N, C-alpha and C positions, 0 to 999 in steps of 0.2 A: 410321565410326559405325554402318551396317549391321551388320557385323560385331560390334560390341560388343553390341547388342539381343540381335541371335541368339545371341551365345555366352551370354547371361545369362538367355534364355528358352528356349532351344532352338527357337526359331521359335514356338513354341506360346502358345496363348491362356492368359494367367495369370488365375485367379480367387481373388478374397479373400470368403469366407463369413463374416459375423458375425451370430450371433442373441443378443440381448441384451435383460434387462428395461429398462424403459425409466426409467434413473436418470440425472438431471442431471451427477452428477459425473463419469461415466465419457466423456461427449462431447469434452471437450478431449484426454483421454488417446487416444481413437480418432483424433481427428485427427493428432495426433504420430506415432500408430502407422501411420496411412494413409500420412502424408508419408514416412516412414522407408522402409515395405515399398516404394514406388515408386520413389524414390532406387534402393533394391536393384534392384528387379525390372527396372525400364526404366531403366536409366543412360542419360543423354544425353538422354533426352526432354524434361527440364526443364519436366515437367508436375505434379510432386510439391506443390508448394504449391497449384495450383488445385484439383488431384483433391482434397486434403484439405480445401481451402474449401467445395467441393461437398459432401462427405461430413458436414463440419461445420454446414453450414447444412441440409442434408436430415434429418439426425438431429433438430437443434433442431425443426425444424416436426414432425416425426414424436411425439416424446417426449409434449408434452402432450395428445395426442389418443390415444394407445395405452392409455389407461386401464389401466396396469398389465399389459397382455399384450406379448407380445414384440416388438420390432423387428427386422427382419431387413435386413441391408447386405449388398449384392453389388457386388463392383469388379470389372469385366472388362477386362482389356486385350488388346487382340490388336494386338502389333505388325505382323504379315505385313499386315493389313488398315488398319492407322494409324486403329483405332478405339478408344476406350475408352467406358466404360458405367458408371454409378453408379447404383445403384436402392436405394430404402428403401421398405420395405413395413410396414404398420403397421394396425391395426384403424380404421374409419373408419365414419360413418354417413352414411347417403344426402345428407344435407343437408351434411355436411362436405364430401364428396365434390364435390358439384355446385357449393359456393364456391369449392374449391380447383381444379376444372376449367375456371370461368368467370374465374378470377384470370388462370390461365396463358394461357387463350385471350385474355383482354383485355392481356395483357403482349405478346402477338404482334401486337396491332393495330398496334403502334408497331414499326415495322421496325428502327428503329436502337436497338439495345440500349442504349448509354449513352445516350440522349436519355429512354427509359424509367427506367433506372436514376435519372437526376439527377430526373425528375418523382415517381418513387417517394419519393425522399429528402424533396422538398419537401413530401410528402402525408402523410409519417409524422411525428406528434409525437414531439417528443425524450423526451418524459415517459413513453411507451409502449415496450413491448418488441416486438419484431417488424415484418412487413411489408417486410423489405429483402431476405432471406433468397434468395427466387426470382429478383429481377432480379440481386443479387451473383453468382449461379451462372450467370445468362445472360451478364452482361457479365466480369465478372472471370475466371470460369473458363473462359470463351467455350465453354458447352457449351448443347443446346439441350434444352428440356424438357418432358415429355409426362406424362400421368397415365393411369393404369388402375385401373379398379375391378372387383372379382369377390368375391362370397363374404363380404362385410361388410369386405374389406379393400381399401386403396387402395396402390398402387405409384406413387411418381413417380420419374422416368426422368431421369436427365442423362447426354448422350451427345453425342459430338462426335469429331474428329479427336485422335489421340493429340499429333502435334506442331502446334503452332500459332504462327504469327508473335508479335511483341510488340504489344500493342494499339497503335496511335498514338492520341494525344490532342494537343489544341491545347495546347502548352507542353512537348512531349516524349513520351517513350514510358511506358506502363505494363505491367510484365511480371509 
């Protein structure tokens, strides 16, 4: 398996960089592209669906706040270090950044990602859109979240190991 990854990437870090106008119609296409890209770039890692989910959720969070300004996506895969990073950057007000930072900090007050995800599902009205993306990234994509703010732009980063075991939950596996 290591030989296969090394041959596909040459053992080097892989970068996918995308800058786009915040148009909703592209989100599903970007998700499909990232999934296909990861399947080709890191064969055998079996992370393409999770990384595509992370990109999808972070892009969905960025677009409504971008106010017509560009949204930047960076996907960085380092097979040698067994690490992956997804980051999405968009314009943001101080208040929006503070709310996002508080939300991410609050999410980590619950150490168990599944428990927080289930709690978030219970607190999110079925009639409204949003509220589950970050918990989904943390639990389903098995990535840690952080946020940075500089020059009126916020960057949400999701990072973690390239290879992860299937999630064990009561009643079976979640992969």
